[in-house]
N, C-alpha and C positions, 0 to 999 in steps of 0.2 A: 505389601512386599515383605519377603522374609529378610530380615537383617542378619548380619554376620553373628551378632550376639544371640539372636533368636535361634539361628541354626546350631550354634555351639551348645546352647541350652538343650535343645532337642537331642543332639548327639550324646550329651552327657547323661541325660535321662535314659536314653536307650541303652547306653553302656551299663548303667546301674541295674538294669533288668537282666543282664547277662552274667553268667559265670562259666568258666571253661576249665577243662582238664585236658592236658596234652600228654598222651601216654605212648610209650614204646612197647610194642608187643614182641614176643619171642626172646625176652631177656633170658640168657642161659643157653640159647641155641648154639652159639658160636662165640669164641673170644672177640671176633671182630664186631659182633653185635654188642657185647658187653662193653667194649671200649667206647663204642659210639654212644651208648646210653650214659656212661660216665661223663663223657665230654659234653653231651647235650644237656645234662643236668647241671654240671659245674659251670660251663661257659655259655650255655644257651637258654632255651625257654622250656625245657622238658620238666614236667611235674611228677610223672609216675611211670612205672614200668610193670609189666606183667610177666611173672617168672615161670618158666617151664622147669618144674622141679626135677624131672627125669632126664633132661637133656644133658649132653656131654660137657657143657661148660657152665652148668648150674652152680657148682662150687665157687668158680671164679666170679660169677654174677653176684652171689651172696656176699663174698668178700668185698666187692666194689660197693655194694649197697650199704654195707656197714660203715663205710667211710663217707657216705653221702647222706647226712642227716636230713637234707631237704627232699630226698627222693622217696616218694610213696610207692610201696611195692605191693602188688597183688598176685594172686594165683592165676596163671594161664593154664587152665586144665587142658591136657592133651588126650583126646579120645579118638583122634583121626590123624593119619599121616604123621606119626611120630612115635617116640618110645613110651612104653608104659613104665610104671614104677614097680609094680609087682612082677615076679618071675612068670614066664609063660605057663609053667605048670599050674599056677594058681588061677589063671584066667585064659584057658585055651580057647574059649569061644570068642575071645576078643582080639587076640594078637597072633602073629605068626611065630615060627620057631625062634626067631631072633628077638621076640618081645616087642614088635612094632605093630601099631594099629595100621590098617589099610586106609585107602582113600575113597572106598565105595560108601559114601555117607548115606545115601538113600537106602541101600541094602542094610547097612548096619543100623540105621534108625528104625527100620521096620523090625529088625530082630530085637532091638532094645524094647520095643513096645509090645511085641507079641510073645516073646519067649522068657518065661520066668527064670530059667537057669542063666540066661544071658544077663538079665537084669540084676541077679544076685552078684555075678562077677563084676558087672559095671559098678554097682554100689561099692564093692570091695576096693576097686581101683580108684574110684573117686575119693573114698575115705583115705586110702594110702597117699594120694596126692595132697590132700589137706594135711595129713599128719606129717608128710615130708616138709611142707611149707612151715608148719608149726615148729618143727625141729630146728629150723634156721634161726629162730628167735626174732625174726623180723615181724613187725606189726602188720596184720593183714588189712590192707587198704581196700581191696576190692577183689572180685572174682569175675573171670570171663573164660571163654573156651576158645581153643584153636579152631579157626574157621567158623567161629560163632555157633559151635555145636550145642551150646547151652540153651539155644532157642528151642531145641527139641523138648517137648513137654516132659518126657521121661527123665531126660538129663536134668532139666531145670528142677523137677520135683526132688530128685536126689541131692542136687546142690543145696536146695533150701533146707532139706531135712538134715543132711549130714553137716552142712556148713554151720548151722547154728551151734553145734558142739565146738566149733573152732573159731567162734567169734565173727562169723559172717555178718556184715553190715551193709554191703553195697555190691551190686551186680551191674555190669554193663548191659544196657538195653540197645541192641544193634539195629536201631531204626534210623535209617537215613532218608532224607527227602527223596521222593520219587522212588521209594522202595518197590520192588516188583510186586504186582498185585497178589501173586501167590503167597507172598510172605506176610502180607498185612494182617490176616487173621491170627497168625502165630505170634506176631509182634504184639497185637492187642491182647491176646491171651497172656503172654508173658508179662506185660505191663500190669494186668489185673492181678496176676498171682504174686508179683513182687509187692504191689501195693497192699494186698491182703495180708501178706507175711510181714509187713512193716520193714521191708528191705529197701534201702535207698537205691535209686537208679538215676541215670542221666535222662534228659528229655529227648535228646536226639544225638546221633553220632555222625561224624564226617570221616571218610577214609575208605569206605567200602568200594565206591566207584573208582577211586584213584589208588587202590591198594598197590603198593609197590612203586607208585609214581607221585607221591605227595611231595613234590619238589617246591621250591620257593614260589614259583608262579601259581601252582595249584593252591598252595596254602594262602597266599595273599588274596586270591580270588574268593576262597571260602571265607576269610576273615572280613571281607568287604560286605558280606550279606548274611551275617550271623543272625539267627532269630533270637528272641528272648528265651530265657530259661537256662537250664544247666546243660551245656554241651560237652561232648568228648570228641577230640580229634585224635585218632590213633595212627601210629607210624611204624615203619620197619627200618630203623636206621642201622647203618653199618659203616665201617671204614673201608670195606670192600663191598662188592655188589654181586647179586644174582647167584649163579650156580657155585661160586666160590664159598658161599655160605650154606646153601643146600640145593641139591639138584632140582627139587620141585620149584625153586624160586628163580629159575632161569627167566631173565627179563625184568626182575625186580631191580630197581635203582636205589639200592640201600644208601649209597654214598650221597646221592642227590637229596635224599630225605634227611640225612644228617646235616648237610649244608643248609637246608631250610631251617632246621632247629637252631642253627648257629647264626643265622642271618640277622644283621642289624635292622634291615628293613622289616623283617617279620616281627622282631621285638617291638619296634616302633608302632607297627600296625596293631599288635596285641595290646600295647599299653593304651592306645587310643580307643580301640573298639571294646575291649574287655579287660579292664585292669584287675578284676577280681578272679584270680586263678589259683589252682592248687590241685591236690589229690582229692579223692572222694571223701577222705576223713577230714579234710580241711573245709570242704564245702557242705558236708553233711555231718557236723560234729555230733557225737553221742550226747543225747540230752543230759545224761548224768555228768558230763564234763562241763556243762554250761553254767554260768552264774544264774541266780534267780532273776527272772525277767523283771525289767523295770515296770512301774505302774503304766498301764495303757498299752502294753505290747511286749512281745517276746523278742529276744535277740535274733537278728537275722530275718526279721519280718520282711516279706516281699520276696524271699528266695523261693525257688521252686522246691517243693518237698516231695518225697515219695513215700 
């Protein structure tokens, strides 16, 4: 018979094999998103945010991040359904006359792969977004892309090549349990390329299936069945919701996601299931920043590495 002490020991051992990053995407998209990120970091459980450097509220986001030393900030590359950093005249094959990327990702992905002049413009825009992030003075915690477009092999290759010049150390791997069969080969390829490049990544992600609806109930359900390894749960918090933030986000429940990040029940569940949390730079420290390993093992032994 399993005793209460035995069960607690098993649960403690399981928690020790887990680490977790809680990230807000679309930082800089709208002041309501920025306010939610600040509140969720200051008063809730949020660890990190992904910054859209070309979005209209990016400057406000950077100002808030500077007064939140516990918030780890990464680059949320926008290559679909959003504004570019370079002017339209520099990247006419990528954006419309207003400087916005379209939402036809399958078509654009094919053009990235097959057309050299499109790839050159794509590389220039990716470099410009890295440079814009560097100009903020914020430490680069991680990189991912709006709508997970960095899963595209051409985009990922450019991110790895250009990102190295800007201190790239970690990239989100958008692999969720029960991912569509069509995506699995691309996820496996991305994992191999990140590992070969020595770039850290999470083992799994949560939030794709519940995008825009990661409320308290969904989050508590996810926390009750976390696997071992390094996980990332991403959110779209806001103090208002849906189309008030962006027309394409009609139906997103931003305010419910903020409430989840502020929930005492969520904090208690996190502290029980996965007490070791932080940004990518906390969970994957630079080896140069670590003390010499003690005899018999390296610091952090047992953590999933990439």
